[in-house]
Phi, psi and omega in degrees: 000146178280170176291147176295147178296128177283134180270124181265100186299320183296315175302317179300322182294317176302314182293322180291327180297319179293323178293316175296323180297314183285321188247348183087161184298306187292334186267350176271113180275162176298327180299312179299310182305311183294326184283331189262349179274121177057027178078017177121136188216143179281164178303304182310313179301322181298309187295323179298321187277318185237359177068318180198166174297323182292321179293322179297316183296322177295322177294327174296310177303317177300315177302312180299314182297331178271001183227271186305321186292348181286001177298338176264007185296339177299343181291345179255006182273106177296345179282339178275144169299138185306321179296316182297317182301310179296320178293319178298319181294322175297316178292323179297316184295313178303318179301304181304318184289342181246002181279156181282165175103347181203172183296155176283160182082188183238124179298335176281315183297318182276359184295332178294338177257002187286320180216099184265354174285137182309324181290353177257003190301319184294330183301316185269009179300323177301318183290322178297314178299326180291318174300321178295323181295313176300318181297319179294323181294318175296312180300317183297318179296323181286321182295324177289329176293321181290316182297327183272351179092005175276353171234147183290149181308330181273012181290131175280102189300311179301320184286322175296318177295328181290325175304314180289321184290314180298321179298311180308311184293329179287344178295331184295319178293318180299312178302318179297333182277355181091011174293132183269169179302323183295319180288322181294314175306315178298318180291333179291324175299329180285316183293333177285354171291341174295330179291302186306321178305317185277359184279149179293152176283128179263000000 
C-alpha cells in the first residue's frame, strides 16, 4: 500500500482563498470547501485543520491582505510624488484584478458583499479595515499634494480622495463584468485629470 496523501494546509488556504474570493463568504458552502481543498478533504480532516469555516475565512483574509492587497501599498511611499502614488496604485490594482490565474476583481473591494448578515460583520472586519486604510492612503496623498503645492490650497482633500476611492472600488465590479486592463488603464488616465484640474496654473 502506498503512503497516505499528505494534506498541505498552506496550499489548502490558497485554494480556499480563491473560492471565497470568487463566491464570497456566505455563498461558499462547506461542501465546496471540502471538495476544493487539496482535491477533496473529509469533514473530520477539515475541522481538524481549520476548526471552522469562519476560522478558515480569517486565514484566507490574512493571506490575501499579505499578498494581492499589497498593490496599493505605494500610497504610503513618501518617496513617490503623490499623484504618481495614486496613479500607480490604481494601475497596479487594475492589473491585478484583471490578470488570469485567480478570480477577477478584488477580495477587499468585494468584501462588503461577501458577508451581508449582521452576525458576519466581524468576519469581514479585516477587509473593512483594509478599505479604510486605502481610503486614508488616498487622502494622505491628496493632503501631501496640497502641502507640496501640486494642488491648489482650496482643494477639498476629502472630496478628491473620495473620487479616487470610489473609482478604485468600482474596478472590482468592472472586472467581474469582464472589462479588461486596457479599458481600465484608459479610464484611469481620465480619472487622474481630476488631479490635474485641481493643480495650480503654471
